[in-house]
N, C-alpha and C positions, 0 to 999 in steps of 0.2 A: 746245625741246619745246613744243608748244601742245596745248590741248585744247579742243574745241567747248563744254564746259561752262565753262572758265574765261573764254572769250572771251564767252559769253552773259552771265556775271556782270559783265564789264566794260562789257557793253552795257545794263546795268540790271536783269538777271533776279534775283530773290531765290534764295538758296540752295536753298529748298524747292521751287523750281519749275525747276530746271536740266533735270530729265529730260524736260520737255515741250518739243516743237519750238517755236522762236521765231527764225525767219529774220531779222526785223527787228532783234531785240536782237543777234544775231550779227553782223550785218552792222555795227552801231554799234560792237560790240565790236572789230572788226578793226583800229580804229585803235591799239589798244593792240599788237597783233601788228606792226603796220606801224612803231610806235616801236621795238619790239626788233629789227627788220632794220635800221633806221636805226643803232641802236646798233651792231650786228655791221659793217656797212659802214664806219662811221667809224674803225675799226681795219684797213681794208683788206681785209676777209676777206668773201668771199661766203657767207651762211648757208644751211643746208640746214635746212627746218622739218620737224621730226618731229612728224607729227599722230597723237597718241597716242589710239586709239579707245576709246570705250565704248559699252556696248550699247545706250545711250539715244539715240546718235547717228543721226540720220535721214540718208536719201540727199539730201534738200534742204539740209540743213546742211552736209554734206560737200561738196556742190556750191559753195556760198557760198565756202568756204576755197580749194578747188581751183582754181576759177575765178579768184579773186583772185591766187593765187599766179603762175598762168599769165600773167595781165595785166600783172603787174608783173615777171615774168622771174626768179621766185624758184623753187629747187628745193623739192619737197616730198614726203614719203614717208609713206604710212600706216604706222603701227606698231601692232601687235597682239600685244605679247610676253607680256602678262599671261594672255591665253587661248590663244595657240599656241606660246608658248615662243620658242626661238631662231628658228623658222621666221617668226614674226611680224615679225622685224626685218631680215629678209634684203634687203627693198627698200631700207631706209634704209642699211644696210651696203654695199650695192652703190654707192648715190650718194656715199657717203662716200670709197669707193675712188676714184671717178671723180675727185672735187675734190682728191683728195691728188695726182693725177697733173698738175693744173694749177698754174700759177705763181699766185702771190699777192703783194699788195704790202702784206703786214703791217707795222704801225708802231704805237708806242704812243701814247697820249693826251697825256701830259705828259712834261717833262724833270724827272727827280728831283731835280735841283738847284734847282729852282723852290721857291718858299716854300711851307709847309703851306696857307696861304690859298689860294694861286694854284693849287694841285693839286687841292683840294677843289672850288674854284669851277668849275674845267674839268670835272669829274665831274659836278657837279650840272647846270651847263648844257648840256654836251654829250651827257651819257649819259643822264640823267634828264629833261632837258628844262625845267628849273625856272629861275627868274629869278636867284636868288642863294644863298648860304650864310650863315648867323649863327651865330657862335660866342658861347656863354654867357661870362660873366665867369670862370667856373670853367676853360673850355676855353682862354680866352685866358691864364690864368696856367699852364696846363699847356703851352700852346705856348711860352711864354718859357723854362720850364724844358727842354723838348726841344731848343730852338734852343741853349740854353747849352751842353749837352752834345754838340751836333753830330748829333743824331739826326734833324733836319729834312729830310735828304737820303733818308730812307728812303721807299718808296712807300706810298701810302695804301690801307687797306682799309676800306670804309665798312660799319658794320653798321647795317643799315636793315631795316623791313618788307618781306616779300616780296610783300605784297598790293597794293602800289601802287608807282609810280614816283616818288611823293613819301615823306615821313617820316610821312603820315597813312594808316593802313591802310584807311580807308573812302572815300578818294579815289581812286576806280577810273577805268577808261578810260585816256584820254591827257591828262592835265591839264598845264596850262601856268600860268606865272606864279607858282608857288610858290615858297616860300623853305624850305629844309632847316636845321633847327637842329642844331648839333653841341654835345652838352653835356659829353663827355668826349673826351679823346684818350689813348689808353693805348699806350705802346710795348711792341712785342712784339719783343725784340732778337733772341731765337733764331731766330725765324722771318724777321725782317728786315723789319716793316712796323709802320706806326701805324694802329691801330684807332680809327676815329671813330665815336663812338656817337651815333646820331641818334633824335630822338622818344623814345618809351618802350620802344625794344628793349632786351630782354633777351639776354645771351650765354649760350654753353652752360654748364653743362649745361643742357638743355631737359628738364623732367620733366612726365609726366602728372599729372592732379590726384589720382590714386592711385598715387604711386611703389612698385614693387615692394618697396623697403626697408622699407616699412610692414608688411608682411607677413611679414618675415624676423625671426628670433629664434632662442633657444636654449631648448630643453625642460628641465625639472627635472633629467633624467638626461644632460644635456650635448649632445645631438644638435642639430645645425642644423634649422630648419624654414622652410619657405617659399621656398626657393632655386629651386624648379622648380614 
């Protein structure tokens, strides 16, 4: 899923100015979308870009994305589900159905029997486009314990900022040469994977600045309040 607003931000536009047309910034931000296409293709799958429309998108900006997709042989469908409901997603659904009828060459990125360090390094280098991965002393100690119990054969789940390909939220676009730091490795044995916490990322539950629980309580006569 791509939006013109997000691509302009990756091209250097401040959040407050995203509603203003900026073809130059959008063109620069396309490097981020190109990397996401590259990521998908590394798994042997051809992507379909769902271009999620906003009312502030201009025809000139839409043309930049559509022309880029055409030039690179990438499927793209405009989606406008928020405004049009299900009808706004029909074009995307039709493209998905067409792709499902085609053969693909899906393959995984790594062998689960590889070491934790090898698996995470492949993710950082091949998926995110980084240079290397760094484990803190704490993560290294956890790795030793995980290997001791034989859990190192589990696949990796990276807990990372959604704003950047790196572990630094403000490093936008398509950065290169960065190192991702893993501070904790948490086994999730029921689900069957190892969670690698990177940067300053927080895991669920994610709460707003004013959680609903702060408004909940019980009145003097024993009735619940603030639930709705």
